[in-house]
C-alpha positions, 0 to 999 in steps of 0.5 A: 499500499501507500499513504497520501497525506493531506497537502500543507498549507491548505488553504494555499496561495500560491503553492502547496506541498503534497507528500506520500509514502510508498511501501513498495516501489511501483508505478505511481501517478499523482494528478490534480483535478478541478471541481469539475473533473477536468485534470489540470496538472500531472505531478508525478507519472512513472516508477518510483522506489518505496519510501517518502516522497514530496512534491510541491504544486504550484497553482498553474495548469499544465500550460502554466496558466494561473489557476483560479480560486476554488476547491481542487482534488489530488489523486495518487494512484499506485498499482490498482489502488487510488486515494483522493484528497481535497485542497483549497486554493485561496487568492 
């Protein structure tokens, strides 16, 4: 398995940190979605070793455009399991 932590700070502006731990190495995907379900950014995609990982999410989409204030979701998928948590961008 794995553990996905709550981002901090939350609410955030202009960036937040997302941490997660993997018990085993494997393929990992960490995606950020808008409240409408649109993917706004892929933070991690690929094989990662077991252990603790940390990534900083800056409030921009994949094209570098600033995101509006609001509720966002981040989903970590490892193998066949996934976990989603909420975060708030407050400008």
